[in-house]
C-alpha positions in Angstrom: 303.2 14.5 -130.0 305.0 16.3 -132.8 308.7 16.3 -131.9 311.7 17.3 -134.0 313.8 14.3 -132.9 311.2 11.7 -133.9 310.3 13.4 -137.2 314.1 13.6 -138.1 314.7 9.9 -137.1 311.6 8.9 -139.1 313.0 10.5 -142.3 316.3 8.7 -141.8 315.1 5.3 -140.8 312.0 4.8 -143.0 313.9 3.7 -146.1 316.0 1.3 -144.0 312.9 -0.3 -142.5 311.3 -0.7 -146.0 314.5 -2.1 -147.5 314.8 -4.6 -144.7 311.2 -5.5 -145.1 311.8 -6.3 -148.8 314.9 -8.3 -147.8 312.9 -10.3 -145.2 310.1 -10.9 -147.6 312.2 -12.6 -150.3 314.3 -14.4 -147.7 311.3 -16.0 -146.1 310.5 -19.1 -148.0 313.6 -21.1 -147.2 314.8 -19.2 -144.1 313.2 -17.3 -141.3 311.2 -14.3 -142.6 308.4 -14.0 -145.1 305.2 -12.1 -145.4 304.4 -11.9 -141.7 307.6 -10.4 -140.4 308.0 -8.2 -143.6 304.5 -6.8 -142.9 305.4 -6.0 -139.3 308.7 -4.3 -140.3 307.1 -2.3 -143.2 304.4 -1.0 -140.9 306.9 0.5 -138.4 307.6 3.8 -140.3 303.9 4.4 -140.7 303.2 3.6 -137.1 305.9 6.2 -136.0 304.5 8.7 -138.5 301.1 8.3 -137.1 302.3 8.8 -133.6 304.4 11.8 -134.5 302.1 13.6 -137.0 298.7 12.1 -136.1 296.2 9.8 -137.8 294.9 12.3 -140.3 298.2 13.5 -141.5 299.4 9.9 -142.1 296.2 9.0 -144.0 296.4 12.1 -146.2 300.1 11.8 -146.9 300.2 8.0 -147.8 296.6 7.6 -148.9 296.4 4.1 -147.4 293.2 2.3 -146.7 294.2 -0.5 -144.2 291.0 -2.4 -144.5 291.3 -2.5 -148.3 294.9 -3.8 -148.0 293.9 -6.5 -145.6 291.0 -7.6 -147.8 293.2 -7.6 -150.9 295.8 -9.7 -149.0 293.2 -12.3 -148.2 292.2 -12.4 -151.9 295.8 -12.8 -153.1 296.4 -15.6 -150.6 293.3 -17.4 -151.7 294.1 -17.0 -155.4 297.6 -18.4 -154.8 296.1 -21.5 -153.3 293.6 -21.9 -156.1 296.3 -22.1 -158.8 297.0 -25.7 -157.8 293.3 -26.6 -157.9 293.0 -25.5 -161.5 295.9 -27.9 -162.4 294.3 -30.8 -160.6 296.5 -30.7 -157.4 295.3 -30.2 -153.8 294.6 -26.6 -152.5 297.8 -24.7 -151.6 300.1 -27.1 -153.5 303.2 -25.1 -154.5 303.7 -24.4 -158.2 307.1 -23.0 -159.3 308.3 -21.5 -162.5 311.6 -23.2 -163.5 313.4 -20.0 -164.7 315.1 -18.0 -162.0 315.0 -14.2 -161.8 318.1 -12.2 -160.9 318.3 -11.3 -157.1 314.9 -13.0 -156.4 315.3 -16.6 -157.5 312.5 -18.8 -158.4 308.9 -17.5 -158.6 306.0 -19.6 -157.4 302.7 -19.6 -155.6 304.3 -19.5 -152.1 305.6 -16.0 -152.9 302.1 -14.8 -153.8 300.8 -16.4 -150.6 303.5 -14.5 -148.7 302.5 -11.3 -150.5 298.9 -11.9 -149.3 300.1 -12.4 -145.7 302.2 -9.3 -146.0 299.2 -7.2 -147.1 297.0 -8.6 -144.4 299.5 -8.0 -141.6 300.4 -4.5 -142.9 296.7 -3.6 -143.2 295.8 -4.9 -139.8 298.7 -3.3 -138.0 298.0 0.0 -139.6 294.3 -0.2 -138.8 295.1 -0.9 -135.2 297.6 2.0 -135.2 295.2 4.4 -136.8 292.5 3.4 -134.3 294.9 4.0 -131.4 296.2 7.3 -132.7 292.9 8.7 -133.8 292.0 11.9 -132.0 
């Protein structure tokens, strides 16, 4: 289904989707957003690319292994919960660094958990998309 309109729209909107995904990711701890919705938003341009150009062209261009991303996301989420255990606190207790970073704010284990959720959602959505668009 290679169309000129969709391929042109994809080139224009892909950076907007990715930028909005980053915004939603960092907004998510205290407000609606986070890793889940950021993963869904970030996967939209690749879903459209896969529908327009096909499964093989998308895998060759972006060199993404969705299963590896999902597994890596599970590992990151698990490790973020284990940080507290190493300090004697219960599993998944939040640990925060006191110093704030510009534009991001405080860094802590919930951000790494959200990163793991992001990678899992991104990988699963892409795997489903690739299975549906595979020829």
